[in-house]
N, C-alpha and C positions, 0 to 999 in steps of 0.2 A: 686915236686909237681905244676901242672900247675893252674894258677888259674884261675877260671871259668870267660868267658867274660861277664859279668854282674857285675864284679868287678868296678864298678865306679857307684858314686849317693851318697846316704847318708850314714853315719856310721852304722847306723842301719843293713841297706840293705846288708852292706858290710862284717857285721859281721857273720850275717845270710848266704850268700853265701858261705864264707870262712868257716863256720863249715859244715854246710851239706856238703861241696866236702871233707873235711876232714872226716866226719863221716862215709859218703860211701866209703870211700877209705881204712880206716884203721877198722872202728866199733868205736860205739859210744864210750865205755868202754874207748879206746884205747890213746884217743885223750884229750889232758888236755886245761885247758882253755888258760894256760899260750900259748900250741900250736896254738891254735886261734889267739890272740892277734899278735903272731909274724908274722904268715903267712898272717894276713891280714894287719898287718905296723899300727896297730892302739895301744894306751895304755891299761894297764889294767882300767883304769877310765873310758875307752867308751863303753867298754863290762859292766862293773857293772853298769852305768848310765843308760843302754837300758833296760838292763835284770833282773840284779840283784843278780843274781846265774845262776848255770850249769843248776839247772832243766828248771825254767823259761823260757833260752832260747832255750832247745829241746822241751818247750811244744811250743812257738813259731813256732818253726821250726816244727813241726808237723803241726800244724793248717794253718799255711800261705795257704796251699793246701789242707791240707785236708776238708776244707766248703765245696769247690768248686767240688771234689771225693764224696762225700758225695750228695752233692747237684742231681748231673750228677745219682746217683743210685737210688736216692728217685725219682727221674723225669721217671726213667726206671721201679720202681716196683710200681707206684702207678696205672697204670691200670692192672697188673696182679692182684693185690687186690681184684679185683671186679670181677675176673674169680673164678667158681667152681671149675674147674682143671687147674690152666697156665702149659703150656709146660713149661718139662723140663729144655729142653735148655733156653729158654727165662729168666728163673730164673736166670743160670749158666751165661750167660753172663749178665745179670744186675749185678752180681756179679762181673765178672773180665773184662768188658768192661771199665769202667771208668779209670781203673787202668793200664789197655794195651794202652787207648786212650793218656793217657799222656805220658808212655814209649815209642809207638811208634811217636809219634806227638808232644810231648813237647819239644823238641830240648835235650838239654846238663840238661838244669836246669829239664826238667821234668826225664829224667835218672835218674838224681843224689837222686832225692827226693825218686823215688822206690828203689833206692838202701839202703837210709837212712833208709827208713821204712824197708826195709826189713832185714837190719843190726836189727835196736830196735827188729822188732819179733821174731829173731832168739836168740837175749840175753835175751828174758822173760822180756822187759822194763815193769815197773809199769809204768813210764809217758806216753807210748804207751797207757797201759790199761786206764788209767786216763783221757786223752782228746777224746780217742775213745768213751768211756762210753756218753759223752754227745749226742752222735747217736745213742745210743741206742733203746731211744722209737722210734725214727723219722725214722730210715733205718734197720739200722741190725740186733734187733729183728724181722723183718718180714721175714728173708730167713729162718730158720727152720719152721714155717707157712707154707709158699710158697711150700720148699720140699716136706712139708707132704702131702699136696692137689696133688704135682703132684708124688709122689708117698708114695700114701698110704698104703704099706705095710710094707715100712719102720719105725720100732722106733723111738722116739724121740732121743733115746740114740744114735743111730746110725747115724741118722742125726748130732747131737752135735758135734760126734765124727771127720764125715767127712767131715762138713763144717770147723772144725779147719785143719784137713788135706789139703781140698782146698786149705785153706788161706797162709796153709805154702806155700804149690807145689806150687802156682800162681806167690808168691812175689817173690820166690828164680827163677822162670822160666823166669818172666818180668823183675828181678833185672838184667842177664847176656843178655838180649836180644842185648847191644851194645858190647857185647864181643865178640872177637873171638872163635870160637866154640872149644870145644873140642878135644883133639886127635883122640877120637874114632866118633866125629859127621862129621870128615873131609868127608868121602866117601858120606856122605846123606845130606848134608848142607840145610837148607832150609831158606828163608828169614822169618824177625822178623815179619810181616803180617801171615804168613803160621806155627811159631812157636806158636802165640798166638792161632791159629785155632787149631793146636794139642793140647794146654792144654785144651781151651773149650772142644775137643773130649775126652780126660783122664777125666775132670772132670766129664763130664756130665757119662760116662759110670762108675765111682766108686759110682754114685748114683744110677745107674739102675739096680746095683746086689741089689736084695731084700732080700739076708742073714743078719738077724740078729743076731748080736754076745753080746746079753745082759745077 
């Protein structure tokens, strides 16, 4: 394992950076606190002093960049809330662009965070749900209503299901931006920016279909 370049500074950040790297590489459930301590080169007492337990460590990891991401989403959503019928593309870009910006321009730490969140999402983490719920009223709750305005023929049920699929697809795609292309992608390689645009186009297409399955 290569330690992140940011492994300098105080012990709390050292533990956070190391845990994030291990979680991103191996999955959250596969990494023990003992492994984090060993990789960070700190005593067990350091992790316990700063975080108390495993859940608090994971919550701190999620929250240290989640607030900034949600603030970006809120800024993109605010003008759309004033429109009678916002464009579907604008709504989907508000959903995906903050994550994509971090994956594209956040360096190794940004990519690791997206990979970490993608692992938590795939593992159906109740800790991720708990932290994300803090932003439900101010940010995430607006997406179903805005999509309903943009696609009035879609039922609420279809919108909610497609949003769940969009989130899963976006996280998995963005988590792989820094990884080598799969074997079947070699002949049609795209830059990370192009992959993001393909992702946005794909998600828009999913909501443009007005067939409801209720």
